[in-house]
C-alpha positions in Angstrom: 128.5 8.1 -58.6 124.7 7.9 -59.9 122.5 10.7 -61.2 119.0 10.4 -59.1 116.3 9.6 -61.5 113.2 11.9 -62.4 109.8 10.8 -62.9 107.0 13.1 -64.4 103.7 11.4 -63.9 102.0 13.6 -66.0 103.6 12.3 -69.1 102.6 8.6 -68.3 99.2 7.2 -68.5 97.9 4.8 -66.1 100.2 2.7 -63.8 103.8 3.2 -64.1 107.2 2.1 -62.4 108.8 4.4 -59.9 112.6 4.0 -60.8 114.7 4.5 -57.7 118.5 5.3 -57.8 120.5 3.4 -55.3 122.6 5.9 -53.5 126.3 5.4 -53.3 127.4 8.1 -50.9 128.6 10.3 -54.0 125.6 11.0 -56.2 124.1 14.0 -58.0 120.8 15.4 -59.0 119.6 17.8 -61.7 117.6 20.8 -60.3 115.3 22.4 -62.8 114.3 25.9 -61.9 110.6 26.7 -62.7 109.8 22.7 -62.4 108.0 21.5 -59.6 110.3 18.8 -58.2 110.1 16.6 -55.1 113.2 14.5 -53.7 112.2 11.4 -52.0 115.0 9.4 -50.0 114.2 6.0 -48.7 116.2 4.3 -45.9 116.3 0.6 -45.7 119.7 0.2 -44.3 120.2 -0.8 -40.6 121.2 2.8 -39.3 119.7 6.2 -39.3 121.1 8.2 -42.1 122.0 12.0 -42.7 121.8 12.8 -46.4 123.2 16.0 -47.6 122.3 18.1 -50.6 124.9 20.6 -51.5 125.3 22.5 -54.8 129.1 23.6 -55.4 128.1 27.2 -56.0 126.1 28.0 -52.9 127.8 30.0 -50.0 125.6 32.4 -48.1 122.3 34.0 -48.6 120.3 36.8 -46.8 116.7 36.1 -46.7 114.3 39.1 -46.7 113.1 40.1 -43.3 115.6 38.1 -41.4 118.5 40.4 -41.7 121.1 37.7 -40.9 123.2 35.7 -43.6 122.8 32.1 -43.5 125.5 29.9 -44.6 124.4 27.6 -47.2 127.9 26.1 -48.2 127.6 23.1 -45.8 124.6 21.7 -47.6 120.9 20.8 -46.7 120.7 17.8 -44.5 117.7 15.4 -44.6 117.9 13.0 -41.5 116.0 9.7 -42.6 115.5 7.1 -39.8 115.6 3.5 -40.5 112.7 2.2 -42.6 111.5 5.8 -43.5 110.7 7.7 -46.5 111.3 11.5 -46.3 110.7 14.1 -49.1 111.9 17.8 -49.7 110.3 20.3 -52.3 113.5 21.4 -54.2 111.7 24.8 -54.7 112.0 25.4 -51.0 115.6 24.8 -50.7 116.9 26.7 -54.0 119.9 28.1 -52.1 121.4 24.9 -51.8 121.1 24.1 -55.4 123.3 26.4 -57.1 125.9 24.7 -59.4 126.6 20.9 -59.5 124.3 19.3 -56.9 126.0 16.6 -54.8 124.1 14.2 -52.8 126.0 12.5 -50.3 125.5 10.2 -47.1 123.6 7.6 -49.1 124.5 3.7 -48.7 123.8 0.7 -50.7 120.3 0.3 -49.2 119.4 4.0 -49.5 117.3 4.9 -52.4 116.1 8.3 -54.1 114.0 9.5 -56.8 112.7 12.8 -57.9 109.0 13.5 -58.8 108.4 16.3 -61.0 105.1 18.2 -61.7 
């Protein structure tokens, strides 16, 4: 199990290394409310992947003006085709980030990192 690394470019000067976390299929991330965070997932494996972000405290939410309850207990899925990098703004999926946040579905050739700021 690995904690997905975070990078804040505003705290560095000039060129800097982007440290990617190799996913194991049972990883975690740290969500920081109030901090702009973008999660990137890169798939260099031979198969498309469905990476799932799931906080253990999320159950259901009722968004305003919709009137229906949405189940967030199964997590938020990012489908990443072979050779692509996909990203998601964590601020847009906060309902899925309650409690300890697990990231599953990654393999040895899947990499992730979080950009802050």
